[in-house]
DOLO-446106 format. One record per atom (N, C-alpha, C): residue number from 0; atom name; z, y, x negated. Coordinates in steps of 0.001 Angstrom, whole numbers, plus 524288, in hexadecimal, padded with zeros to 5 digits. Each point is the difference from the previous one (the first is absolute). Example, Ala and Ser with C-alpha at 12.3 -4.5 7.8 and 13.67 -1.06 7.14 Angstrom:
# DOLO-446106
pos|site|Z|Y|X
0|N|81E78|7E9C6|7CC7A
0|CA|80000|804A6|8037A
0|C|80000|804B0|7FC7C
1|N|7FD30|8041A|8015E
1|CA|8003C|804A6|7FCCC
1|C|802DA|80442|80302
***
This chain:
# DOLO-446106
pos|site|Z|Y|X
0|N|3592D|6017D|585A2
0|CA|7FE80|7FEB9|8054A
0|C|8042E|801D3|803E3
1|N|804D4|7FF4C|7FE86
1|CA|8044A|801BD|80367
1|C|7FF8B|805D9|800F8
2|N|7FEFD|802EE|7FBEB
2|CA|7FF6D|805A6|8008F
2|C|7FB89|80178|8039C
3|N|7FBA3|7FD52|7FF98
3|CA|7FB79|8011B|80356
3|C|8014D|7FEFA|805B7
4|N|802A4|7FBB4|8010D
4|CA|80179|7FEB4|80562
4|C|80377|80441|8024C
5|N|803DA|801B6|7FD01
5|CA|803C3|803B1|8022B
5|C|7FE15|805A2|80021
6|N|7FC74|80179|7FC90
6|CA|7FDE0|8054F|80066
6|C|7FCA6|80069|804EC
7|N|7FD04|7FBF5|80130
7|CA|7FCC8|8003F|804BC
7|C|80357|7FFB5|804EA
8|N|80413|7FCCA|7FFDA
8|CA|80382|7FF97|80479
8|C|80304|80514|800D8
9|N|80243|80210|7FBCD
9|CA|802FF|804DE|80068
9|C|7FCA5|80481|801DB
10|N|7FB47|8005C|7FDE8
10|CA|7FC71|8042A|80198
10|C|7FE9D|7FF6F|805C8
11|N|7FF29|7FB3F|801C4
11|CA|7FECC|7FF0B|80581
11|C|8047F|801BC|80389
12|N|804C1|7FEDD|7FE5C
12|CA|80496|8019F|8030E
12|C|80059|805EE|8006E
13|N|7FEE2|802B4|7FBC7
13|CA|8008A|805B1|7FFF9
13|C|7FB48|802CF|8024B
14|N|7FB68|7FDAE|7FF7D
14|CA|7FB3D|80287|801E3
14|C|7FFBB|7FFF8|805F5
15|N|80153|7FBA8|80267
15|CA|7FFC8|7FF7F|805B1
15|C|8050C|7FD8A|80208
16|N|80456|802D6|7FFBF
16|CA|80505|7FDA0|80171
16|C|80052|7FE4E|805B8
17|N|7FD6F|802E2|80376
17|CA|8002F|7FE83|80596
17|C|7FD79|7FAAB|800D5
18|N|7FB47|7FF5B|7FDFE
18|CA|7FD27|7FB16|800B5
18|C|802C5|7FB84|7FD35
19|N|801C5|800F2|7FB3A
19|CA|802B1|7FBE9|7FD0C
19|C|8051E|7FE74|80293
20|N|802C8|803DF|8022B
20|CA|804F7|7FEB9|80289
20|C|7FF2A|7FC61|804A7
21|N|7FBAF|8009F|802C3
21|CA|7FEC5|7FC76|8045A
21|C|7FE9D|7FA92|7FDFF
22|N|7FD04|7FFC6|7FBBB
22|CA|7FE7E|7FAF5|7FDC1
22|C|804AD|7FCD3|7FE41
23|N|803BF|80294|7FD86
23|CA|8047C|7FD27|7FDE7
23|C|804C4|80039|803A0
24|N|7FF46|80265|8047C
24|CA|8041F|8006A|803F9
24|C|80505|80262|7FDCC
25|N|7FF51|8046F|7FD5A
25|CA|80468|80304|7FDFA
25|C|7FF60|8059F|801CF
26|N|80416|802F9|7FF86
26|CA|7FFA0|80584|80167
26|C|7FCAA|802D6|7FBF4
27|N|7FE32|8048A|80172
27|CA|7FCE2|80329|7FC64
27|C|80336|80160|7FB25
28|N|80500|8012C|800BE
28|CA|80369|8014E|7FB9A
28|C|8009E|7FB80|7FC28
29|N|800B6|7FB44|80206
29|CA|8007E|7FB6B|7FC95
29|C|7FADD|7FF10|7FD1F
30|N|7FBAA|800C0|802AE
30|CA|7FAE3|7FF49|7FD94
30|C|7FF34|803E4|7FB88
31|N|80177|804D8|800D9
31|CA|7FF90|803F9|7FBE4
31|C|803A8|7FEA3|7FB77
32|N|804B2|7FE33|80138
32|CA|803AC|7FE58|7FBF0
32|C|7FDAB|7FB9A|7FCB5
33|N|7FD98|7FC1D|80292
33|CA|7FDA0|7FBA8|7FD20
33|C|7FBB9|801ED|7FC51
34|N|7FCB0|80378|80207
34|CA|7FBE4|8022D|7FCB6
34|C|80231|8030A|7FB6A
35|N|8040E|8030E|8011A
35|CA|80272|80329|7FBE3
35|C|802D1|7FC8F|7FC00
36|N|801B2|7FB61|8018B
36|CA|80286|7FC63|7FC53
36|C|7FBF0|7FCE3|7FCE8
37|N|7FBC6|7FE80|80292
37|CA|7FC0E|7FCC6|7FD68
37|C|7FCEF|80305|7FBE1
38|N|7FEEC|804EE|800F0
38|CA|7FCD4|802F4|7FC44
38|C|802A0|800A4|7FAA7
39|N|804DD|801C1|7FFB8
39|CA|8025A|80055|7FAC0
39|C|800EF|7FA9A|7FD9B
40|N|800DB|7FC1E|8034B
40|CA|800DF|7FABC|7FDEB
40|C|7FB11|7FDE8|7FD61
41|N|7FB6F|80123|80233
41|CA|7FB37|7FE1D|7FD6E
41|C|7FF46|802BA|7FAC8
42|N|80193|804FF|7FFAD
42|CA|7FFA6|802C0|7FB03
42|C|8038F|7FD50|7FC02
43|N|804AA|7FEB2|801AA
43|CA|803A4|7FD56|7FC82
43|C|7FDF5|7FACE|7FE21
44|N|7FDC5|7FD01|8037E
44|CA|7FDF2|7FADC|7FE9F
44|C|7FB1E|8007C|7FC99
45|N|7FC89|80384|80164
45|CA|7FB0B|80083|7FD28
45|C|800BB|80286|7FA9E
46|N|8034F|803F0|7FFAA
46|CA|80086|802E3|7FB1E
46|C|804A4|7FE48|7FCAE
47|N|8034A|7FCC8|80222
47|CA|8046B|7FE24|7FCF2
47|C|80477|803D9|7FFAA
48|N|800AF|80330|80406
48|CA|80447|803C1|80034
48|C|803F6|7FDFB|803F7
49|N|8048D|7FE88|7FE1E
49|CA|803F2|7FD87|8035C
49|C|7FD9E|7FB59|802EB
50|N|7FD05|7FCF4|7FD38
50|CA|7FCEB|7FBB9|80242
50|C|8034F|7FC2E|80315
51|N|80436|7FE3F|7FDB4
51|CA|8032D|7FC0F|8029D
51|C|802AC|8022D|804DC
52|N|801B3|804D7|7FFC8
52|CA|80256|8027B|80498
52|C|7FBEE|80097|80454
53|N|7FB4A|80190|7FE92
53|CA|7FBC2|8007D|803D0
53|C|7FEC9|7FAB6|80272
54|N|7FFDA|7FBEB|7FCDA
54|CA|7FEDE|7FAC6|80200
54|C|8044B|7FE28|803BC
55|N|804E2|8013E|7FED7
55|CA|8044E|7FE94|8038B
55|C|7FF4F|802C4|8053D
56|N|7FE9F|804FE|7FFE3
56|CA|7FF08|802D7|804DC
56|C|7FB9D|7FD89|8032F
57|N|7FBDD|7FE67|7FD5A
57|CA|7FB9E|7FD8D|802C9
57|C|8018C|7FAA9|8022F
58|N|80350|7FD37|7FD36
58|CA|801FC|7FB00|80208
58|C|80305|800EB|8050B
59|N|80349|803FD|80012
59|CA|8030E|80121|804BC
59|C|7FC73|80151|8049D
60|N|7FBE9|802FE|7FF03
60|CA|7FC49|80152|80428
60|C|7FD5A|7FB0B|80203
61|N|7FE77|7FC91|7FC7D
61|CA|7FD5B|7FB2F|8019D
61|C|803B3|7FC4C|802CF
62|N|804E4|7FFC3|7FE55
62|CA|803C6|7FCAF|802BE
62|C|800D9|801EC|80592
63|N|80004|8051E|800C4
63|CA|80079|8021E|80550
63|C|7FB2C|7FE99|8033D
64|N|7FB69|8002E|7FD9B
64|CA|7FB33|7FE8C|802CD
64|C|80011|7FA36|8016A
65|N|801C4|7FCB4|7FC67
65|CA|80069|7FA65|8011C
65|C|803CF|7FF10|80477
66|N|8047F|80299|7FFC2
66|CA|803E4|7FF68|80423
66|C|7FDA5|8015C|8054B
67|N|7FD26|8045F|8003E
67|CA|7FDB3|801AA|804F6
67|C|7FC01|7FC02|801E6
68|N|7FCC9|7FE10|7FC88
68|CA|7FC01|7FC3E|80195
68|C|80264|7FAE2|801E4
69|N|80445|7FE4D|7FD8B
69|CA|80273|7FB16|80198
69|C|80326|8009E|80505
70|N|8036F|803EE|8002C
70|CA|803D4|8004A|80439
70|C|7FE73|8037B|80495
71|N|7FC8B|803C1|7FF1E
71|CA|7FE5F|8036D|80449
71|C|7FAB2|7FE4C|8021E
72|N|7FC31|7FF80|7FC86
72|CA|7FABD|7FE8E|801B6
72|C|7FF4C|7FA20|8007D
73|N|803A2|7FD03|7FDC4
73|CA|7FFF7|7FA4D|8003E
73|C|7FADC|7FD95|7FE15
74|N|7FE24|801FB|7FB9E
74|CA|7FB54|7FDC2|7FDA8
74|C|80197|7FBDE|7FC08
75|N|7FCB9|7FC35|7FF4C
75|CA|800F0|7FC04|7FC0D
75|C|7FE6D|801FB|7FAA3
76|N|8008F|7FC9C|7FC28
76|CA|7FEC4|8016E|7FAA3
76|C|7FA5A|801DF|7FF88
77|N|7FC64|7FD4D|80283
77|CA|7FA7B|80186|7FFCF
77|C|7FE71|8036A|80495
78|N|80307|80019|80432
78|CA|7FEA0|80310|8049E
78|C|7FC23|7FD13|8036D
79|N|7FEBD|8025D|8045B
79|CA|7FC87|7FD6A|803C5
79|C|7FA67|7FF80|7FE02
80|N|7FE2B|803F3|7FD31
80|CA|7FA99|7FFE0|7FE28
80|C|7FF99|7FE54|7FA4C
81|N|8045B|7FEAA|7FDAA
81|CA|7FFF5|7FE74|7FA8A
81|C|80064|80491|7FC37
82|N|80010|804C6|80209
82|CA|80043|8048E|7FC94
82|C|80438|803DF|8019E
83|N|80289|7FF28|80461
83|CA|803C5|803E2|801D8
83|C|8059F|7FE03|7FFF5
84|N|8010E|7FC11|7FCEB
84|CA|8055B|7FE1A|7FF6F
84|C|802CF|802F7|7FBBA
85|N|803E3|7FD97|7FDC4
85|CA|8030D|8029C|7FBF8
85|C|7FEFD|7FDBD|7FA96
86|N|7FBAE|7FD44|7FF5B
86|CA|7FE8F|7FDE0|7FAE2
86|C|7FEB6|8045B|7FC1C
87|N|7FD5C|80409|801D0
87|CA|7FE77|80473|7FCB8
87|C|804CC|802C9|7FDDC
88|N|803C4|80108|8035F
88|CA|804C7|802A8|7FE56
88|C|8031D|7FCA0|7FC30
89|N|8000D|7FAE3|800EF
89|CA|802BE|7FC70|7FC7C
89|C|7FD8D|8001C|7FA90
90|N|7FAD5|80017|7FFD3
90|CA|7FD4A|8004E|7FB00
90|C|8017D|80504|7FD1A
91|N|80054|8045A|802D3
91|CA|80171|804F8|7FD8D
91|C|805AA|7FFF6|7FE1E
92|N|80372|7FD5E|802D6
92|CA|8056A|7FF79|7FE39
92|C|80017|7FD14|7FAC8
93|N|7FD2A|7FBAA|7FFB2
93|CA|7FFE7|7FCEB|7FB2C
93|C|7FDAC|80328|7FB82
94|N|7FBBF|802C7|80101
94|CA|7FD97|80336|7FBEB
94|C|803D9|8041F|7FE02
95|N|802D8|80263|8039C
95|CA|803D0|803F5|7FE6D
95|C|804B6|7FD95|7FD40
96|N|80175|7FB38|80174
96|CA|80437|7FD52|7FD2E
96|C|7FE74|7FF0B|7FA53
97|N|7FB1B|7FECE|7FF1C
97|CA|7FE20|7FF4E|7FAA2
97|C|8007E|80528|7FD04
98|N|7FE9E|8044C|8029B
98|CA|80080|80521|7FD76
98|C|805BB|8013C|7FEE3
99|N|8036F|7FECC|803AE
99|CA|80598|80109|7FF39
99|C|80216|7FCE4|7FB59
100|N|7FE56|7FB21|7FF8A
100|CA|80232|7FCAD|7FBE0
100|C|7FD61|800AF|7FAB1
101|N|7FB36|80207|7FFDF
101|CA|7FD44|8007F|7FB01
101|C|7FF51|8059F|7FE38
102|N|800FE|803BC|80369
102|CA|7FF56|80573|7FE92
102|C|7FA61|801CC|800B1
103|N|7FED4|80464|7FDC8
103|CA|7FAE1|80266|800BE
103|C|7FBA6|7FDB5|7FCC1
104|N|80145|7FCDF|7FC2A
104|CA|7FBF3|7FDB5|7FCC3
104|C|7FE89|80378|7FB62
105|N|7FC73|7FE0D|7FCD8
105|CA|7FE7F|802A2|7FB28
105|C|7FCC4|804EF|800D0
106|N|7FD66|80088|8046E
106|CA|7FC9C|80491|800B5
106|C|80263|80416|803A0
107|N|8050F|7FF91|800FE
107|CA|80287|803CF|8036E
107|C|800B9|80532|7FD32
108|N|80051|80417|80303
108|CA|800E7|80537|7FDDC
108|C|8052D|80036|7FD0E
109|N|803FA|7FD83|80227
109|CA|80522|7FFFA|7FD80
109|C|7FFB2|7FD70|7FA9C
110|N|7FD3E|7FBBB|7FF93
110|CA|7FF69|7FD4B|7FAFC
110|C|7FCFA|80364|7FC27
111|N|7FC11|802A8|801E1
111|CA|7FCC3|8036F|7FCCA
111|C|80342|80487|7FDD4
112|N|80342|80269|8035E
112|CA|80353|8044D|7FE59
112|C|803D9|7FE37|7FBDA
113|N|8024F|7FB62|800C2
113|CA|803B1|7FDE9|7FC35
113|C|7FD45|7FF1A|7FAC6
114|N|7FB3C|7FDEC|80022
114|CA|7FD39|7FF03|7FB1C
114|C|7FE89|80518|7FD38
115|N|7FEFD|80430|802F1
115|CA|7FEE0|80514|7FD9E
115|C|804DF|8024F|7FD73
116|N|80476|7FF06|80261
116|CA|804EB|8022E|7FE01
116|C|80197|7FD88|7FACB
117|N|7FE12|7FB64|7FEEE
117|CA|8016E|7FD50|7FB1D
117|C|7FD50|80279|7FBAD
***
């Protein structure tokens, strides 16, 4: 699920950087950087290639989003409409922390390669 969220987010950042940069109130360059960081990270999380490193990168991106929502946009945990707060980002941080602490799991590409090498 984490991989699905970030592939769609990263693709959105790269496909329409001007529009996305306005939505997230960042420069076009930062928006492109986010997209370029999210796309390889979803590959890492989904396929089990440097999974924990990819999850750490995604945690850092989400912590920056939480910081912006709390201190710049001044939204609460749920936000004004119940969907635009920082609850979503917090959930993704926790999901990625689980990946960092448990690794890629039994069906990761890395695990598969190791089992073939034996």
